[in-house]
C-alpha positions, -999 to 999 in steps of 0.1 A, spaced: -118 -595 -28 -125 -595 10 -112 -626 28 -140 -633 52 -160 -663 64 -191 -647 49 -194 -620 21 -190 -587 39 -223 -569 44 -214 -532 49 -235 -513 73 -214 -482 68 -187 -472 43 -171 -438 36 -193 -415 15 -180 -394 -14 -175 -363 6 -155 -381 33 -134 -400 8 -124 -368 -10 -113 -352 23 -88 -381 28 -71 -378 -6 -34 -372 2 -23 -336 -5 9 -343 -24 -6 -367 -49 -36 -344 -53 -15 -314 -61 7 -333 -86 -21 -353 -102 -9 -387 -90 -33 -415 -85 -27 -445 -63 -40 -475 -44 -37 -488 -9 -50 -521 6 -64 -521 41 -60 -553 61 -80 -554 93 -94 -577 119 -132 -578 121 -147 -580 156 -179 -599 164 -198 -566 162 -186 -559 127 -162 -532 136 -127 -530 121 -96 -531 143 -58 -537 142 -57 -523 106 -25 -523 86 -16 -514 50 4 -543 34 2 -528 -1 6 -492 -13 13 -477 -47 31 -454 -52 48 -456 -19 57 -427 5 32 -402 -8 5 -405 18 -18 -432 4 -10 -455 33 -19 -429 59 -50 -419 41 -63 -455 40 -56 -459 77 -75 -427 85 -105 -441 65 -105 -474 84 -128 -460 112 -155 -452 86 -161 -489 78 -186 -510 97 -200 -545 88 -233 -558 98 -229 -588 120 -240 -621 104 -247 -656 116 -223 -683 106 -227 -721 106 -219 -723 142 -248 -700 151 -225 -673 162 -215 -640 146 -184 -648 126 -153 -626 127 -120 -628 110 -100 -605 87 -108 -584 57 -88 -569 29 -102 -537 14 -85 -523 -18 -90 -486 -21 -83 -469 -54 -75 -431 -52 -87 -415 -84 -87 -380 -97 -116 -365 -118 -114 -363 -155 -117 -327 -167 -142 -319 -195 -126 -309 -228 -108 -276 -229 -128 -248 -245 -117 -241 -280 -92 -213 -285 -109 -184 -301 -98 -176 -337 -90 -140 -337 -80 -116 -365 -43 -106 -364 -51 -71 -351 -74 -84 -324 -49 -111 -314 -22 -84 -309 -45 -64 -288 -54 -95 -268 -18 -101 -260 -14 -65 -249 -45 -68 -227 -32 -99 -211 -1 -81 -200 -21 -52 -188 -46 -71 -166 -19 -97 -156 -36 -125 -137 -2 -140 -128 2 -125 -93 -30 -141 -80 -23 -173 -99 12 -176 -83 -1 -166 -49 -23 -196 -49 6 -220 -57 28 -203 -31 2 -211 -5 -1 -247 -18 37 -252 -17 38 -239 19 11 -264 29 29 -293 12 62 -283 29 46 -289 63 50 -326 56 16 -337 70 -4 -369 63 24 -394 64 47 -375 40 81 -364 52 87 -327 52 116 -329 27 93 -348 3 65 -323 7 90 -294 2 103 -310 -30 68 -314 -43 59 -278 -34 90 -264 -51 82 -285 -83 47 -272 -83 57 -235 -79 83 -238 -106 58 -253 -130 33 -226 -122 58 -198 -129 65 -214 -163 27 -213 -171 20 -177 -163 24 -166 -200 -1 -193 -211 -25 -181 -185 -22 -145 -196 -27 -154 -233 -57 -177 -226 -76 -152 -205 -67 -123 -228 -80 -141 -258 -112 -152 -240 -119 -116 -231 -110 -102 -264 -133 -126 -283 -163 -112 -265 -155 -74 -269 -161 -52 -299 -130 -38 -315 -137 -4 -300 -143 -18 -265 -111 -39 -268 -90 -10 -279 -103 12 -251 -97 -15 -225 -62 -21 -237 -54 17 -237 -67 20 -201 -49 -13 -189 -16 0 -203 -18 34 -186 -3 41 -152 -37 48 -136 -52 17 -153 -25 -6 -141 -30 8 -106 -68 5 -107 -70 -30 -122 -43 -43 -98 -54 -23 -67 -89 -38 -67 -77 -74 -62 -84 -73 -25 -49 -82 -15 -40 -50 4 -42 -50 42 -66 -20 40 -90 -37 16 -89 -69 37 -98 -48 68 -127 -32 49 -138 -66 38 -139 -79 74 -159 -49 85 -183 -56 56 -189 -91 67 -195 -81 103 -220 -54 94 -237 -78 70 -241 -105 97 -254 -79 122 -280 -67 97 -290 -103 87 -294 -111 124 -317 -81 129 -339 -89 100 -343 -125 108 -349 -120 146 -372 -90 144 -402 -113 144 -389 -143 163 -369 -150 194 -333 -158 185 -319 -158 220 -300 -190 230 -285 -205 261 -267 -237 270 -286 -264 288 -291 -254 324 -275 -274 352 -282 -298 367 -291 -317 336 -319 -342 337 -305 -376 347 -328 -395 325 -353 -393 296 -388 -405 292 -374 -440 288 -363 -440 325 -329 -455 315 -298 -441 331 -280 -417 308 -242 -420 303 -221 -389 295 -186 -388 279 -190 -419 257 -158 -432 241 -165 -420 205 -141 -432 179 -158 -411 153 -176 -378 157 -185 -348 136 -158 -324 126 -161 -286 128 -168 -285 91 -196 -310 96 -211 -289 124 -210 -256 103 -225 -274 73 -253 -289 95 -264 -256 110 -251 -227 89 -272 -203 110 -243 -199 134 -219 -183 109 -245 -166 87 -264 -148 114 -241 -149 144 -265 -171 165 -252 -197 189 -270 -230 193 -271 -258 218 -287 -292 217 -288 -325 236 -300 -358 223 -303 -390 244 -298 -420 222 -294 -458 225 -261 -473 212 -269 -498 185 -251 -531 176 -227 -512 152 -219 -484 177 -242 -459 161 -267 -438 180 -303 -450 176 -338 -441 190 -326 -405 198 -349 -383 219 -345 -345 220 -339 -333 256 -328 -297 250 -328 -273 220 -319 -236 220 -329 -215 202 -362 -231 191 -376 -230 157 -343 -224 138 -335 -260 129 -312 -269 158 -329 -303 164 -327 -313 127 -290 -304 127 -283 -323 159 -301 -354 145 -281 -352 113 -248 -350 132 -258 -379 155 -254 -401 124 -217 -394 124 -210 -407 159 -196 -442 165 -185 -459 197 -150 -473 196 -147 -511 188 -130 -518 221 -158 -502 241 -187 -513 221 -196 -545 241 -199 -523 272 -221 -497 255 -245 -517 232 -281 -510 244 -270 -483 268 -284 -447 267 -259 -419 260 -261 -382 259 -249 -363 227 -245 -326 232 -238 -301 204 -226 -265 207 -230 -246 175 -205 -217 179 -215 -182 168 -188 -161 151 -178 -133 175 -180 -101 155 -153 -76 163 -165 -41 168 -170 -26 134 -157 9 126 -186 33 120 -187 48 85 -199 84 86 -208 104 56 -185 134 50 -202 167 59 -186 185 29 -175 157 5 -146 167 -18 -147 164 -55 -124 134 -53 -147 117 -28 -178 124 -50 -160 110 -80 -150 79 -61 -186 74 -50 -199 77 -85 -174 50 -97 -183 26 -70 -221 32 -73 -218 25 -110 -199 -7 -103 -224 -19 -77 -254 -12 -99 -238 -29 -129 -229 -60 -109 -262 -64 -90 -279 -90 -113 -249 -113 -113 -243 -107 -76 -278 -116 -67 -277 -147 -89 -244 -158 -73 -258 -152 -38 -290 -172 -45 -270 -201 -60 -246 -201 -30 -274 -199 -4 -293 -227 -21 -263 -250 -13 -255 -236 22 -291 -236 35 -300 -269 20 -300 -288 53 -327 -266 67 -365 -269 65 -378 -253 32 -399 -226 49 -371 -217 72 -347 -217 43 -368 -192 24 -371 -169 54 -334 -169 59 -326 -164 22 -348 -134 22 -332 -119 53 -297 -125 39 -304 -110 5 -320 -79 21 -290 -76 44 -267 -77 13 -286 -49 -4 -286 -28 28 -249 -32 32 -240 -20 -2 -244 17 7 -221 14 37 -196 -5 16 -196 22 -10 -190 49 16 -161 30 32 -144 22 -1 -150 57 -16 -128 72 11 -102 45 4 -102 52 -33 -103 90 -29 -71 89 -8 -52 70 -35 -61 88 -68 -61 125 -77 -91 141 -94 -77 137 -129 -71 100 -124 -106 95 -109 -121 111 -140 -102 87 -162 -114 57 -141 -150 69 -142 -149 73 -180 -135 38 -184 -161 23 -160 -189 40 -178 -178 32 -213 -162 -3 -210 -174 -14 -176 -208 -27 -189 -190 -48 -216 -166 -62 -190 -195 -72 -168 -212 -88 -198 -180 -107 -206 -176 -118 -169 -212 -130 -167 -211 -149 -200 -175 -161 -199 -170 -170 -162 -175 -207 -168 -153 -207 -199 -126 -189 -180 -128 -213 -151 -125 -242 -175 -94 -226 -191 -77 -220 -158 -86 -256 -147 -68 -270 -178 -38 -248 -172 -37 -260 -136 -37 -296 -148 -8 -287 -171 10 -272 -140 4 -305 -121 17 -326 -150 49 -306 -153 54 -306 -116 48 -343 -115 74 -350 -142 100 -330 -123 91 -345 -89 90 -381 -102 124 -380 -119 140 -392 -86 113 -416 -74 87 -441 -87 53 -424 -90 38 -452 -112 1 -455 -105 -15 -490 -106 -37 -499 -136 -74 -492 -130 -102 -511 -148 -127 -482 -144 -126 -448 -161 -117 -417 -142 -146 -402 -122 -163 -370 -132 -168 -359 -96 -143 -342 -73 -112 -361 -62 -124 -393 -45 -116 -429 -39 -133 -461 -51 -137 -491 -29 -134 -526 -41 -142 -548 -11 
């Protein structure tokens, strides 16, 4: 419980998204839960200062540093004590770092012996292990950097344990995904899929479309840039999307006639991630935005009574984004007495992504037989995947565009979906040349027969079984974490405290017990 002259009345506490961002990387990767206790002085304005962490369990894994990083997100409402003044003292805030509970693993399909044997062969043929291991190699490299209060040698040891555990689970991953696919294919489809996956051209085709090569990455970057350019054109053909920074000299005061202070000592302000999420127009359409709000600093250091002074471009939600971001600003506790009641300027610059010059894709004057075959393969794939692609795009855009006004959100979604459709033809042309260079005519005919005969079934399996596959991979990932945790904790105490509440169902987060 908090030790305070009055029961703490929180004006602000970390929300779930902020808390999940502070979960220490090493414990998160290894599935280790923990607790840290913040001990802070409380100023007369309700801000926390001079924080320390007298208790941490387990020690040395980053929970202490995470708790200290979160201290700036707490703010109490000032109260009136028996003396008639705002009381201040100290407060202890226990923070429990919890990991989410996974839903039950999907049941393992019961397969006939012949189908089970084909599933095992298919698993080896499609081999998801390289991508699986590449993920853990990146994770191990991040942990070895030793950030967030964890020494580099500890992070490196955790990363090595994680990578070794992942290598030991590749066979389980192959078998789980092979069985999941096999259970949804007919015997004839499965047999043909296995035959193709075990052939030389099949192995090359299935592995070569992973997007890992430098050439495919370059093509993907060009696709994104052309998509953004087309989306910009569609959105801005009936509206003015031009933007510019606030002209100088800036107005020294707002309608309130109070002097405006610039360069306020903010102890908390929006991150780049916050800014991109607040106004996704910048990265989706390549449009820059600028805004200025003039606000009064409230008793808890938060901006209040904000007035819009400048917005560019107009009509694209810049003002709403700026007002949402203003809620994330806080004046530092030390400077708060000097700023309460003063007017301050808050300026935002929403950076547009600078598109590199895209390489033009010209149609071949006399396309070769190989190029024509490659185009047929890719056109068939694009047509087959369109329903699931459109559904995935709409689902993603519903989340990304959520901060915007509903009418504007609908207009932008339409432009983005139209830009996606328009970009498909260019993508096919670019990739057809890439494919035609790497396969001879005989191999391309084999690939086309496979895509036409088994491709629709594979798309059906992907659409119906994607959630199932993700759940299987999630459980294998948890087994990787558990094995890595056992190896890592042989030489140290990783014992987590006892919690009275069940594990949360949401993403990694913390619970507060003030």
